[in-house]
N, CA, C and O of each residue as an XYZ file, in Angstrom:
396
protein
N     -16.639    -21.550    -11.450
C     -16.908    -22.548    -12.534
C     -15.978    -22.326    -14.099
O     -16.325    -21.521    -14.964
N     -15.086    -22.988    -14.174
C     -14.058    -22.833    -15.410
C     -15.072    -23.284    -16.514
O     -15.824    -24.257    -16.575
N     -14.818    -22.194    -17.403
C     -15.641    -22.439    -18.630
C     -14.211    -22.469    -19.624
O     -13.236    -21.723    -19.546
N     -14.484    -23.723    -20.679
C     -13.171    -23.667    -21.410
C     -13.596    -23.129    -22.888
O     -14.729    -23.276    -23.348
N     -12.594    -22.528    -23.520
C     -13.032    -22.230    -24.965
C     -11.549    -22.310    -25.667
O     -10.412    -22.388    -25.202
N     -12.151    -22.249    -27.179
C     -10.860    -23.044    -27.951
C     -10.776    -21.475    -29.066
O     -11.698    -20.803    -29.529
N      -9.259    -21.318    -29.201
C      -9.327    -20.141    -30.155
C      -9.002    -20.883    -31.775
O      -8.234    -21.824    -31.976
N      -9.707    -20.258    -32.657
C      -9.895    -21.028    -33.867
C      -9.233    -19.799    -34.696
O      -9.549    -18.717    -34.200
N      -8.536    -19.714    -35.638
C      -8.009    -21.330    -36.076
C      -6.812    -21.631    -35.124
O      -6.180    -20.850    -34.414
N      -6.682    -22.881    -35.288
C      -5.747    -23.642    -34.093
C      -4.456    -23.717    -34.996
O      -4.462    -24.207    -36.125
N      -3.485    -23.242    -34.452
C      -2.194    -22.908    -34.759
C      -1.170    -23.372    -33.594
O      -1.196    -23.034    -32.411
N      -0.160    -24.331    -34.318
C       0.833    -24.831    -33.167
C       1.842    -23.837    -32.366
O       2.596    -23.102    -33.004
N       1.829    -23.842    -31.008
C       2.271    -23.185    -30.026
C       1.398    -22.217    -29.747
O       1.892    -21.381    -28.990
N       0.030    -21.943    -30.132
C      -0.650    -20.884    -29.802
C      -1.142    -21.314    -28.125
O      -1.242    -22.462    -27.692
N      -1.375    -20.171    -27.453
C      -1.585    -20.461    -25.903
C      -2.845    -19.556    -25.472
O      -2.806    -18.404    -25.903
N      -4.047    -19.938    -24.619
C      -4.728    -19.180    -24.147
C      -5.268    -19.420    -22.953
O      -5.115    -20.536    -22.456
N      -5.949    -18.486    -22.322
C      -6.683    -18.858    -20.840
C      -7.719    -19.549    -20.863
O      -8.065    -20.284    -21.788
N      -8.423    -19.320    -19.608
C      -9.827    -19.956    -19.390
C     -10.415    -18.725    -18.595
O      -9.801    -17.719    -18.239
N     -11.659    -19.016    -18.413
C     -12.648    -18.111    -17.531
C     -12.238    -17.936    -16.124
O     -12.736    -16.980    -15.530
N     -11.231    -18.869    -15.353
C     -11.040    -18.571    -14.140
C      -9.802    -17.188    -13.827
O      -8.810    -17.043    -14.542
N     -10.066    -16.454    -12.865
C      -8.966    -15.724    -12.433
C      -7.728    -16.056    -12.601
O      -6.969    -15.428    -13.340
N      -7.399    -17.077    -11.934
C      -6.116    -17.994    -12.011
C      -6.032    -18.554    -13.445
O      -6.206    -19.769    -13.535
N      -5.839    -18.001    -14.363
C      -6.106    -18.968    -15.880
C      -5.407    -19.470    -15.846
O      -4.208    -19.194    -15.890
N      -6.301    -21.026    -15.692
C      -5.291    -22.637    -16.484
C      -5.148    -22.400    -18.207
O      -6.149    -22.407    -18.923
N      -3.980    -22.224    -18.663
C      -3.866    -22.194    -20.045
C      -4.050    -23.444    -20.730
O      -4.024    -24.561    -20.214
N      -4.256    -23.130    -22.050
C      -4.373    -24.609    -22.858
C      -3.400    -24.134    -24.279
O      -3.383    -22.947    -24.605
N      -2.771    -24.960    -24.907
C      -1.684    -24.436    -25.608
C      -1.663    -25.911    -26.620
O      -1.863    -27.052    -26.203
N      -1.473    -25.658    -27.515
C      -1.724    -26.311    -29.122
C       0.085    -27.012    -29.070
O       1.096    -26.433    -29.469
N       0.017    -27.990    -28.627
C       1.257    -29.045    -28.575
C       1.814    -29.439    -29.780
O       2.992    -29.191    -30.037
N       0.947    -30.141    -30.687
C       1.237    -30.610    -31.548
C       0.266    -30.759    -32.916
O      -0.853    -30.269    -32.769
N       0.522    -31.322    -34.129
C      -0.580    -31.653    -35.022
C      -0.091    -33.044    -35.738
O       0.777    -33.123    -36.608
N      -0.749    -33.987    -35.244
C      -0.708    -35.428    -35.982
C      -1.720    -36.300    -36.329
O      -2.841    -35.978    -35.935
N      -1.599    -37.510    -37.082
C      -2.461    -38.430    -37.233
C      -3.293    -39.290    -35.753
O      -2.498    -39.773    -34.948
N      -4.429    -39.417    -35.514
C      -4.677    -39.650    -34.602
C      -6.130    -40.948    -34.870
O      -7.024    -40.588    -35.636
N      -6.221    -42.065    -34.349
C      -6.989    -42.957    -34.429
C      -7.625    -43.072    -33.282
O      -7.056    -43.349    -32.226
N      -9.384    -42.777    -33.459
C     -10.285    -43.579    -32.607
C     -11.026    -44.292    -32.979
O     -10.581    -44.834    -33.991
N     -12.344    -44.766    -32.630
C     -13.307    -45.751    -32.957
C     -13.560    -45.316    -34.040
O     -13.641    -46.134    -34.956
N     -13.808    -43.664    -34.374
C     -14.617    -43.379    -35.791
C     -13.578    -43.475    -36.901
O     -13.859    -43.293    -38.086
N     -12.527    -43.733    -36.510
C     -11.533    -43.661    -37.517
C     -10.214    -42.825    -37.210
O      -9.865    -42.399    -36.109
N      -9.493    -42.673    -38.557
C      -8.343    -42.149    -38.843
C      -8.346    -40.768    -38.981
O      -8.937    -40.400    -39.996
N      -7.886    -39.890    -38.302
C      -7.792    -38.658    -38.652
C      -6.605    -37.822    -39.139
O      -6.140    -37.354    -38.100
N      -5.929    -37.421    -40.084
C      -5.077    -36.856    -40.236
C      -4.909    -35.370    -39.908
O      -5.884    -34.675    -40.192
N      -4.003    -34.843    -39.441
C      -3.467    -33.249    -39.063
C      -4.478    -33.021    -37.923
O      -5.055    -31.933    -37.909
N      -4.725    -33.823    -37.073
C      -5.851    -33.271    -35.471
C      -4.756    -32.620    -34.497
O      -3.710    -33.177    -34.163
N      -5.107    -31.561    -34.168
C      -4.612    -31.029    -33.063
C      -4.663    -31.624    -31.859
O      -5.667    -32.115    -31.344
N      -3.366    -31.569    -31.327
C      -3.184    -31.958    -29.589
C      -3.206    -30.618    -28.925
O      -2.427    -29.696    -29.168
N      -4.154    -30.613    -28.086
C      -4.274    -29.480    -27.401
C      -4.153    -29.746    -25.993
O      -4.952    -30.544    -25.502
N      -3.206    -29.160    -25.202
C      -3.246    -29.347    -23.477
C      -3.171    -28.431    -22.446
O      -2.451    -27.435    -22.388
N      -4.144    -28.931    -21.458
C      -4.818    -27.561    -20.461
C      -4.359    -28.591    -19.119
O      -4.761    -29.712    -18.805
N      -3.212    -27.567    -18.414
C      -2.365    -27.928    -17.144
C      -2.813    -26.721    -16.023
O      -2.705    -25.547    -16.375
N      -3.102    -26.911    -15.244
C      -3.015    -25.560    -14.443
C      -3.626    -25.891    -12.829
O      -4.185    -26.984    -12.733
N      -3.568    -25.056    -11.579
C      -4.053    -24.858    -10.625
C      -4.578    -23.366    -10.362
O      -4.176    -22.313    -10.856
N      -5.608    -23.601     -9.424
C      -6.310    -22.162     -8.992
C      -6.995    -22.405     -7.486
O      -7.028    -23.457     -6.846
N      -7.465    -21.259     -7.171
C      -8.007    -21.274     -5.699
C      -8.244    -22.491     -5.076
O      -8.349    -23.453     -5.837
N      -8.363    -22.709     -3.800
C      -9.103    -23.792     -3.257
C      -8.980    -24.898     -3.604
O      -9.987    -25.568     -3.834
N      -7.161    -25.657     -3.809
C      -6.848    -26.576     -4.319
C      -7.608    -26.964     -5.493
O      -8.091    -28.080     -5.301
N      -7.906    -26.494     -6.626
C      -8.486    -27.122     -7.848
C      -7.441    -27.329     -8.804
O      -6.763    -26.361     -9.151
N      -7.256    -28.307     -9.208
C      -6.458    -28.451    -10.777
C      -6.918    -29.357    -11.834
O      -7.478    -30.449    -11.734
N      -6.614    -28.774    -12.729
C      -7.008    -29.654    -14.258
C      -6.153    -29.807    -14.879
O      -5.521    -28.844    -15.315
N      -5.752    -31.315    -15.203
C      -4.941    -31.676    -16.597
C      -5.833    -32.072    -17.471
O      -6.927    -32.551    -17.170
N      -5.359    -31.871    -18.750
C      -6.572    -32.355    -20.098
C      -5.760    -32.652    -21.076
O      -4.716    -32.001    -21.131
N      -6.003    -33.680    -22.081
C      -5.324    -33.551    -23.319
C      -6.686    -33.752    -24.005
O      -7.511    -34.598    -23.660
N      -6.874    -32.588    -25.349
C      -7.812    -32.837    -26.220
C      -7.300    -32.926    -27.553
O      -6.418    -32.161    -27.942
N      -7.797    -33.807    -28.269
C      -7.379    -33.728    -30.083
C      -8.709    -33.352    -30.854
O      -9.778    -33.934    -30.670
N      -8.518    -32.336    -31.715
C      -9.569    -31.639    -32.397
C      -8.822    -31.779    -34.117
O      -7.691    -31.839    -34.597
N     -10.276    -31.782    -34.620
C      -9.692    -31.511    -35.884
C     -10.578    -30.755    -36.633
O     -11.779    -30.820    -36.374
N     -10.016    -29.798    -37.837
C     -11.240    -29.000    -38.496
C     -12.239    -30.161    -39.229
O     -12.112    -31.344    -39.545
N     -13.347    -29.093    -39.319
C     -14.333    -30.172    -39.961
C     -15.278    -30.961    -39.213
O     -16.490    -31.063    -39.408
N     -14.363    -31.657    -38.082
C     -15.206    -32.521    -37.416
C     -15.507    -32.112    -35.721
O     -16.587    -32.275    -35.154
N     -14.276    -31.557    -35.113
C     -14.731    -31.171    -34.024
C     -13.209    -32.052    -33.272
O     -12.080    -32.349    -33.662
N     -14.145    -32.236    -31.810
C     -13.706    -33.056    -30.582
C     -13.417    -34.693    -31.301
O     -14.273    -35.491    -31.683
N     -12.240    -34.810    -31.315
C     -12.204    -36.224    -31.400
C     -11.680    -37.312    -29.971
O     -12.175    -38.421    -29.771
N     -10.893    -36.854    -29.343
C     -10.878    -37.175    -27.693
C     -10.148    -36.600    -26.808
O      -9.052    -36.088    -27.036
N     -10.715    -36.649    -25.724
C     -10.590    -35.896    -24.280
C     -10.087    -36.822    -23.357
O     -10.828    -37.772    -23.106
N      -8.574    -36.748    -22.570
C      -8.492    -37.448    -21.285
C      -8.763    -36.282    -20.175
O      -8.591    -35.141    -20.602
N      -9.097    -36.386    -19.028
C      -9.399    -35.285    -18.494
C      -9.140    -35.635    -16.725
O      -9.914    -36.339    -16.076
N      -8.186    -35.134    -16.289
C      -8.178    -35.061    -14.785
C      -8.501    -33.909    -13.808
O      -7.708    -32.978    -13.672
N      -9.502    -33.963    -13.225
C      -9.870    -32.676    -12.326
C     -10.231    -32.887    -11.183
O     -11.155    -33.669    -10.961
N      -9.440    -32.095     -9.986
C      -9.257    -32.261     -8.941
C      -9.794    -31.172     -8.175
O      -9.385    -30.033     -8.402
N     -10.744    -31.405     -7.212
C     -11.566    -30.601     -6.254
C     -11.081    -30.874     -4.984
O     -10.226    -31.741     -4.801
N     -11.691    -30.016     -3.839
C     -11.162    -30.595     -2.518
C     -11.964    -32.012     -2.288
O     -13.059    -32.024     -2.850
N     -11.669    -33.053     -1.663
C     -12.148    -34.030     -1.375
C     -12.606    -34.654     -2.509
O     -13.077    -35.753     -2.213
N     -12.690    -34.317     -4.169
C     -13.197    -35.020     -5.091
C     -12.532    -34.749     -6.240
O     -12.260    -33.617     -6.639
N     -12.160    -36.181     -6.994
C     -11.385    -36.076     -7.973
C     -12.560    -37.019     -9.179
O     -13.322    -37.969     -9.004
N     -12.139    -36.014    -10.629
C     -12.963    -36.875    -11.676
C     -11.811    -37.045    -12.677
O     -11.032    -36.197    -13.111
N     -11.904    -38.400    -12.939
C     -11.016    -38.907    -14.135
C     -11.604    -39.705    -15.040
O     -11.944    -40.880    -14.905
N     -11.717    -38.904    -16.091
C     -12.819    -39.283    -17.563
C     -11.836    -39.058    -18.579
O     -10.803    -38.393    -18.503
N     -12.368    -39.795    -19.672
C     -12.080    -40.243    -21.294
C     -13.261    -39.931    -21.735
O     -14.256    -40.117    -21.035
N     -13.339    -39.328    -23.152
C     -14.199    -39.268    -24.322
C     -13.561    -39.790    -25.304
O     -12.332    -39.725    -25.265
N     -14.212    -40.441    -26.441
C     -13.704    -40.651    -27.872
C     -14.791    -40.537    -28.659
O     -15.872    -40.814    -28.141
N     -14.762    -40.134    -29.986
C     -15.441    -40.227    -30.895
C     -15.813    -41.539    -31.510
O     -15.014    -42.244    -32.126
N     -16.892    -41.784    -31.337
C     -17.301    -43.601    -32.030
C     -17.962    -43.658    -33.261
O     -18.007    -44.783    -33.757
N     -18.598    -42.554    -34.021
C     -19.165    -42.424    -35.081
C     -19.259    -41.090    -35.353
O     -19.429    -40.144    -34.583
N     -19.118    -41.129    -36.638
C     -19.444    -39.354    -37.347
C     -19.412    -39.837    -39.230
O     -18.682    -40.426    -40.028
N     -20.580    -39.202    -39.188
C     -20.668    -38.988    -40.543
C     -20.923    -37.576    -41.243
O     -21.900    -36.887    -40.951
N     -19.816    -37.137    -42.343
C     -19.559    -36.026    -42.626
C     -20.334    -35.556    -44.157
O     -20.091    -36.275    -45.126
N     -20.991    -34.698    -44.295
C     -21.652    -34.439    -45.531
C     -20.624    -34.312    -46.473
O     -19.501    -33.852    -46.269
N     -21.126    -34.791    -47.615
C     -20.394    -34.578    -48.930
C     -20.383    -33.264    -49.546
O     -21.422    -32.650    -49.303
N     -19.492    -32.587    -50.312
C     -19.289    -31.315    -50.529
C     -19.203    -31.570    -51.714
O     -18.992    -30.669    -52.526
């Protein structure tokens, strides 16, 4: 089973693998403003994960994260033999503590 992890602090062009032997890499490809249902977040990191592994497994994923909040949006296409999972997630509500 693929277990994903994120390498903090996030920095442009950083790349790391996954827990699979045929590591499916994740790369920080850009940092920009993104608007989701919960609001607009400046300087969100866009991470892209793409690759294949044994037994006809493939993964294509775009994730947007921002420090202090976490995952803002995720678009994912995962293919396994005879099964395909196309899904999207988006942060719809967020209430941050004032410091």
